[in-house]
A tleap script that builds the chain and sets N, CA, C and O, in Angstrom:
source leaprc.protein.ff14SB
mol = sequence {
  NMET ILE LYS GLU LEU GLU ARG ILE GLU VAL
  ILE SER ALA ARG ALA LEU ALA ARG LEU ASP
  ASP ASP ARG TYR LEU LEU SER ALA ALA VAL
  PHE GLN ARG ILE ASP GLU LEU THR ARG GLY
  ALA LYS PRO LEU VAL ASP MET ASP ILE LYS
  LYS HIE LYS LEU ALA ASP ILE ALA LEU LEU
  GLU ILE ALA ASN GLY TYR ILE GLY ILE ASP
  SER VAL GLN GLU LYS SER CSER
}
set mol.1.N position { 23.706 66.634 91.563 }
set mol.1.CA position { 24.486 66.955 92.751 }
set mol.1.C position { 24.354 65.853 93.802 }
set mol.1.O position { 25.333 65.503 94.461 }
set mol.2.N position { 23.156 65.311 93.959 }
set mol.2.CA position { 22.956 64.257 94.960 }
set mol.2.C position { 23.779 63.020 94.597 }
set mol.2.O position { 24.370 62.391 95.476 }
set mol.3.N position { 23.823 62.668 93.315 }
set mol.3.CA position { 24.614 61.503 92.912 }
set mol.3.C position { 26.079 61.704 93.255 }
set mol.3.O position { 26.742 60.757 93.678 }
set mol.4.N position { 26.603 62.916 93.085 }
set mol.4.CA position { 27.997 63.186 93.412 }
set mol.4.C position { 28.236 63.027 94.909 }
set mol.4.O position { 29.274 62.500 95.312 }
set mol.5.N position { 27.303 63.469 95.736 }
set mol.5.CA position { 27.438 63.307 97.183 }
set mol.5.C position { 27.431 61.834 97.560 }
set mol.5.O position { 28.205 61.408 98.417 }
set mol.6.N position { 26.569 61.059 96.932 }
set mol.6.CA position { 26.541 59.622 97.203 }
set mol.6.C position { 27.865 58.985 96.805 }
set mol.6.O position { 28.382 58.119 97.510 }
set mol.7.N position { 28.396 59.406 95.702 }
set mol.7.CA position { 29.658 58.854 95.234 }
set mol.7.C position { 30.766 59.151 96.226 }
set mol.7.O position { 31.554 58.265 96.558 }
set mol.8.N position { 30.835 60.380 96.701 }
set mol.8.CA position { 31.848 60.758 97.677 }
set mol.8.C position { 31.620 59.995 98.982 }
set mol.8.O position { 32.579 59.608 99.650 }
set mol.9.N position { 30.373 59.781 99.341 }
set mol.9.CA position { 30.074 59.025 100.553 }
set mol.9.C position { 30.576 57.588 100.439 }
set mol.9.O position { 31.122 57.040 101.396 }
set mol.10.N position { 30.394 56.990 99.286 }
set mol.10.CA position { 30.862 55.612 99.054 }
set mol.10.C position { 32.389 55.573 99.058 }
set mol.10.O position { 32.991 54.672 99.642 }
set mol.11.N position { 33.010 56.549 98.405 }
set mol.11.CA position { 34.471 56.620 98.381 }
set mol.11.C position { 35.011 56.811 99.796 }
set mol.11.O position { 35.994 56.177 100.181 }
set mol.12.N position { 34.372 57.679 100.563 }
set mol.12.CA position { 34.799 57.909 101.949 }
set mol.12.C position { 34.704 56.629 102.773 }
set mol.12.O position { 35.596 56.335 103.569 }
set mol.13.N position { 33.642 55.878 102.587 }
set mol.13.CA position { 33.468 54.619 103.324 }
set mol.13.C position { 34.562 53.617 102.946 }
set mol.13.O position { 35.090 52.918 103.812 }
set mol.14.N position { 34.901 53.545 101.663 }
set mol.14.CA position { 35.977 52.641 101.223 }
set mol.14.C position { 37.318 53.069 101.803 }
set mol.14.O position { 38.105 52.230 102.243 }
set mol.15.N position { 37.580 54.385 101.803 }
set mol.15.CA position { 38.841 54.893 102.356 }
set mol.15.C position { 38.914 54.600 103.849 }
set mol.15.O position { 39.962 54.199 104.354 }
set mol.16.N position { 37.824 54.793 104.543 }
set mol.16.CA position { 37.779 54.523 105.980 }
set mol.16.C position { 38.026 53.046 106.259 }
set mol.16.O position { 38.740 52.699 107.199 }
set mol.17.N position { 37.446 52.193 105.457 }
set mol.17.CA position { 37.639 50.750 105.629 }
set mol.17.C position { 39.104 50.364 105.414 }
set mol.17.O position { 39.618 49.482 106.102 }
set mol.18.N position { 39.774 51.012 104.470 }
set mol.18.CA position { 41.194 50.719 104.219 }
set mol.18.C position { 42.078 51.092 105.400 }
set mol.18.O position { 43.156 50.525 105.577 }
set mol.19.N position { 41.623 52.045 106.208 }
set mol.19.CA position { 42.398 52.485 107.371 }
set mol.19.C position { 41.802 51.932 108.661 }
set mol.19.O position { 41.849 52.581 109.706 }
set mol.20.N position { 41.245 50.734 108.577 }
set mol.20.CA position { 40.704 50.014 109.733 }
set mol.20.C position { 39.660 50.813 110.505 }
set mol.20.O position { 39.599 50.741 111.733 }
set mol.21.N position { 38.845 51.569 109.787 }
set mol.21.CA position { 37.756 52.369 110.359 }
set mol.21.C position { 38.236 53.376 111.407 }
set mol.21.O position { 37.497 53.720 112.330 }
set mol.22.N position { 39.456 53.838 111.261 }
set mol.22.CA position { 40.019 54.831 112.178 }
set mol.22.C position { 39.814 56.221 111.568 }
set mol.22.O position { 40.571 56.637 110.690 }
set mol.23.N position { 38.795 56.929 112.034 }
set mol.23.CA position { 38.457 58.236 111.478 }
set mol.23.C position { 39.570 59.258 111.696 }
set mol.23.O position { 39.803 60.118 110.847 }
set mol.24.N position { 40.249 59.163 112.824 }
set mol.24.CA position { 41.365 60.073 113.088 }
set mol.24.C position { 42.475 59.857 112.066 }
set mol.24.O position { 43.019 60.818 111.522 }
set mol.25.N position { 42.804 58.620 111.811 }
set mol.25.CA position { 43.848 58.297 110.853 }
set mol.25.C position { 43.444 58.738 109.441 }
set mol.25.O position { 44.275 59.235 108.680 }
set mol.26.N position { 42.171 58.555 109.099 }
set mol.26.CA position { 41.697 58.983 107.785 }
set mol.26.C position { 41.814 60.494 107.642 }
set mol.26.O position { 42.280 60.982 106.612 }
set mol.27.N position { 41.401 61.238 108.656 }
set mol.27.CA position { 41.496 62.695 108.553 }
set mol.27.C position { 42.952 63.142 108.481 }
set mol.27.O position { 43.271 64.087 107.759 }
set mol.28.N position { 43.840 62.477 109.218 }
set mol.28.CA position { 45.264 62.811 109.162 }
set mol.28.C position { 45.822 62.510 107.771 }
set mol.28.O position { 46.603 63.294 107.232 }
set mol.29.N position { 45.426 61.384 107.194 }
set mol.29.CA position { 45.910 61.005 105.869 }
set mol.29.C position { 45.416 61.985 104.808 }
set mol.29.O position { 46.171 62.389 103.924 }
set mol.30.N position { 44.157 62.357 104.904 }
set mol.30.CA position { 43.597 63.309 103.936 }
set mol.30.C position { 44.297 64.660 104.068 }
set mol.30.O position { 44.681 65.258 103.063 }
set mol.31.N position { 44.463 65.138 105.285 }
set mol.31.CA position { 45.131 66.423 105.497 }
set mol.31.C position { 46.559 66.388 104.956 }
set mol.31.O position { 46.999 67.315 104.275 }
set mol.32.N position { 47.265 65.322 105.261 }
set mol.32.CA position { 48.656 65.186 104.805 }
set mol.32.C position { 48.722 65.182 103.282 }
set mol.32.O position { 49.581 65.841 102.695 }
set mol.33.N position { 47.826 64.449 102.646 }
set mol.33.CA position { 47.839 64.357 101.186 }
set mol.33.C position { 47.428 65.684 100.548 }
set mol.33.O position { 47.968 66.061 99.508 }
set mol.34.N position { 46.486 66.389 101.153 }
set mol.34.CA position { 46.107 67.708 100.649 }
set mol.34.C position { 47.317 68.636 100.695 }
set mol.34.O position { 47.554 69.398 99.758 }
set mol.35.N position { 48.076 68.574 101.776 }
set mol.35.CA position { 49.280 69.393 101.900 }
set mol.35.C position { 50.266 69.062 100.780 }
set mol.35.O position { 50.846 69.964 100.176 }
set mol.36.N position { 50.456 67.773 100.503 }
set mol.36.CA position { 51.372 67.365 99.441 }
set mol.36.C position { 50.892 67.853 98.076 }
set mol.36.O position { 51.688 68.334 97.269 }
set mol.37.N position { 49.586 67.727 97.820 }
set mol.37.CA position { 49.028 68.176 96.551 }
set mol.37.C position { 49.158 69.689 96.402 }
set mol.37.O position { 49.437 70.191 95.313 }
set mol.38.N position { 48.955 70.404 97.488 }
set mol.38.CA position { 49.095 71.857 97.476 }
set mol.38.C position { 50.522 72.269 97.148 }
set mol.38.O position { 50.752 73.283 96.488 }
set mol.39.N position { 51.471 71.479 97.612 }
set mol.39.CA position { 52.892 71.777 97.381 }
set mol.39.C position { 53.400 71.288 96.024 }
set mol.39.O position { 54.589 71.406 95.730 }
set mol.40.N position { 52.510 70.744 95.200 }
set mol.40.CA position { 52.897 70.390 93.839 }
set mol.40.C position { 52.945 68.921 93.500 }
set mol.40.O position { 53.291 68.565 92.374 }
set mol.41.N position { 52.608 68.050 94.442 }
set mol.41.CA position { 52.593 66.612 94.132 }
set mol.41.C position { 51.524 66.325 93.082 }
set mol.41.O position { 50.466 66.954 93.065 }
set mol.42.N position { 51.815 65.377 92.221 }
set mol.42.CA position { 50.852 65.006 91.183 }
set mol.42.C position { 49.866 63.992 91.753 }
set mol.42.O position { 50.264 63.088 92.488 }
set mol.43.N position { 48.592 64.134 91.422 }
set mol.43.CA position { 47.598 63.166 91.882 }
set mol.43.C position { 47.925 61.756 91.381 }
set mol.43.O position { 48.417 61.580 90.267 }
set mol.44.N position { 47.651 60.783 92.201 }
set mol.44.CA position { 47.878 59.385 91.850 }
set mol.44.C position { 46.672 58.772 91.146 }
set mol.44.O position { 46.691 57.602 90.766 }
set mol.45.N position { 45.631 59.569 90.978 }
set mol.45.CA position { 44.430 59.155 90.261 }
set mol.45.C position { 44.217 60.134 89.111 }
set mol.45.O position { 44.785 61.226 89.102 }
set mol.46.N position { 43.414 59.747 88.164 }
set mol.46.CA position { 43.176 60.570 86.981 }
set mol.46.C position { 42.103 61.627 87.284 }
set mol.46.O position { 40.960 61.527 86.839 }
set mol.47.N position { 42.510 62.634 88.050 }
set mol.47.CA position { 41.609 63.745 88.380 }
set mol.47.C position { 42.398 65.038 88.248 }
set mol.47.O position { 43.545 65.131 88.686 }
set mol.48.N position { 41.767 66.033 87.638 }
set mol.48.CA position { 42.408 67.328 87.443 }
set mol.48.C position { 42.340 68.120 88.742 }
set mol.48.O position { 41.263 68.346 89.294 }
set mol.49.N position { 43.490 68.531 89.212 }
set mol.49.CA position { 43.595 69.256 90.482 }
set mol.49.C position { 42.876 70.601 90.426 }
set mol.49.O position { 42.512 71.153 91.465 }
set mol.50.N position { 42.670 71.130 89.220 }
set mol.50.CA position { 41.995 72.418 89.065 }
set mol.50.C position { 40.480 72.278 89.012 }
set mol.50.O position { 39.754 73.248 89.232 }
set mol.51.N position { 40.008 71.082 88.722 }
set mol.51.CA position { 38.566 70.861 88.585 }
set mol.51.C position { 37.946 70.152 89.785 }
set mol.51.O position { 36.732 70.224 89.976 }
set mol.52.N position { 38.744 69.476 90.588 }
set mol.52.CA position { 38.225 68.697 91.710 }
set mol.52.C position { 38.803 69.202 93.024 }
set mol.52.O position { 39.896 69.767 93.063 }
set mol.53.N position { 38.064 68.994 94.080 }
set mol.53.CA position { 38.542 69.365 95.410 }
set mol.53.C position { 39.697 68.447 95.797 }
set mol.53.O position { 39.695 67.251 95.506 }
set mol.54.N position { 40.668 69.036 96.454 }
set mol.54.CA position { 41.839 68.250 96.868 }
set mol.54.C position { 41.443 67.132 97.826 }
set mol.54.O position { 42.026 66.048 97.793 }
set mol.55.N position { 40.455 67.391 98.678 }
set mol.55.CA position { 39.999 66.354 99.610 }
set mol.55.C position { 39.401 65.170 98.863 }
set mol.55.O position { 39.588 64.023 99.269 }
set mol.56.N position { 38.684 65.436 97.777 }
set mol.56.CA position { 38.107 64.350 96.980 }
set mol.56.C position { 39.207 63.521 96.327 }
set mol.56.O position { 39.123 62.294 96.275 }
set mol.57.N position { 40.233 64.197 95.831 }
set mol.57.CA position { 41.359 63.489 95.217 }
set mol.57.C position { 42.054 62.617 96.259 }
set mol.57.O position { 42.342 61.447 96.005 }
set mol.58.N position { 42.321 63.189 97.432 }
set mol.58.CA position { 42.990 62.441 98.497 }
set mol.58.C position { 42.163 61.234 98.933 }
set mol.58.O position { 42.702 60.141 99.106 }
set mol.59.N position { 40.861 61.429 99.111 }
set mol.59.CA position { 39.997 60.309 99.510 }
set mol.59.C position { 40.027 59.189 98.476 }
set mol.59.O position { 40.097 58.013 98.833 }
set mol.60.N position { 39.973 59.548 97.202 }
set mol.60.CA position { 39.983 58.525 96.161 }
set mol.60.C position { 41.321 57.790 96.129 }
set mol.60.O position { 41.357 56.577 95.923 }
set mol.61.N position { 42.407 58.510 96.329 }
set mol.61.CA position { 43.717 57.863 96.374 }
set mol.61.C position { 43.791 56.860 97.525 }
set mol.61.O position { 44.322 55.761 97.366 }
set mol.62.N position { 43.262 57.241 98.668 }
set mol.62.CA position { 43.264 56.341 99.829 }
set mol.62.C position { 42.330 55.160 99.582 }
set mol.62.O position { 42.687 54.015 99.859 }
set mol.63.N position { 41.139 55.436 99.064 }
set mol.63.CA position { 40.156 54.377 98.799 }
set mol.63.C position { 40.687 53.357 97.802 }
set mol.63.O position { 40.380 52.169 97.901 }
set mol.64.N position { 41.487 53.818 96.837 }
set mol.64.CA position { 42.040 52.909 95.830 }
set mol.64.C position { 43.317 52.223 96.291 }
set mol.64.O position { 43.868 51.386 95.575 }
set mol.65.N position { 43.785 52.572 97.477 }
set mol.65.CA position { 44.961 51.908 98.028 }
set mol.65.C position { 46.290 52.483 97.581 }
set mol.65.O position { 47.330 51.863 97.802 }
set mol.66.N position { 46.283 53.656 96.958 }
set mol.66.CA position { 47.529 54.275 96.516 }
set mol.66.C position { 48.290 54.904 97.680 }
set mol.66.O position { 49.511 55.053 97.624 }
set mol.67.N position { 47.574 55.266 98.713 }
set mol.67.CA position { 48.177 55.816 99.924 }
set mol.67.C position { 47.703 54.930 101.065 }
set mol.67.O position { 46.504 54.735 101.264 }
set mol.68.N position { 48.658 54.400 101.805 }
set mol.68.CA position { 48.305 53.471 102.857 }
set mol.68.C position { 48.626 53.989 104.240 }
set mol.68.O position { 49.157 55.087 104.409 }
set mol.69.N position { 48.303 53.197 105.198 }
set mol.69.CA position { 48.502 53.540 106.595 }
set mol.69.C position { 49.984 53.726 106.914 }
set mol.69.O position { 50.332 54.554 107.757 }
set mol.70.N position { 50.862 52.970 106.255 }
set mol.70.CA position { 52.304 53.084 106.521 }
set mol.70.C position { 52.833 54.460 106.164 }
set mol.70.O position { 53.612 55.035 106.924 }
set mol.71.N position { 52.427 55.001 105.023 }
set mol.71.CA position { 52.938 56.304 104.609 }
set mol.71.C position { 52.455 57.415 105.524 }
set mol.71.O position { 53.162 58.404 105.717 }
set mol.72.N position { 51.274 57.273 106.086 }
set mol.72.CA position { 50.738 58.286 107.000 }
set mol.72.C position { 51.481 58.221 108.324 }
set mol.72.O position { 51.863 59.257 108.868 }
set mol.73.N position { 51.692 57.029 108.847 }
set mol.73.CA position { 52.361 56.888 110.143 }
set mol.73.C position { 53.824 57.290 110.077 }
set mol.73.O position { 54.355 57.831 111.047 }
set mol.74.N position { 54.493 57.034 108.943 }
set mol.74.CA position { 55.900 57.422 108.806 }
set mol.74.C position { 56.079 58.922 108.911 }
set mol.74.O position { 57.007 59.392 109.569 }
set mol.75.N position { 55.202 59.677 108.270 }
set mol.75.CA position { 55.352 61.127 108.251 }
set mol.75.C position { 54.898 61.771 109.556 }
set mol.75.O position { 55.320 62.884 109.870 }
set mol.76.N position { 54.052 61.095 110.316 }
set mol.76.CA position { 53.591 61.677 111.580 }
set mol.76.C position { 54.564 61.411 112.706 }
set mol.76.O position { 54.460 62.026 113.767 }
set mol.77.N position { 55.516 60.503 112.500 }
set mol.77.CA position { 56.496 60.170 113.549 }
set mol.77.C position { 57.595 61.201 113.647 }
set mol.77.O position { 58.494 61.067 114.477 }
savepdb mol mol.pdb
quit
């Protein structure tokens, strides 16, 4: 369990770095992506939506650069 927490911590740090260390923007991006996943969007990473938390999937997508700052700002406007 501790290794999984460390992994999520590292992924969170990478996602935060991709969004210029803006915690507000990261939380908005994660929330927005969770909403999309809840409404039926397919994950952009190889993770089963039934086995993993939606927040973990969203963080990994952001950390890997599949969801960027532009897509978050467009939908919030």
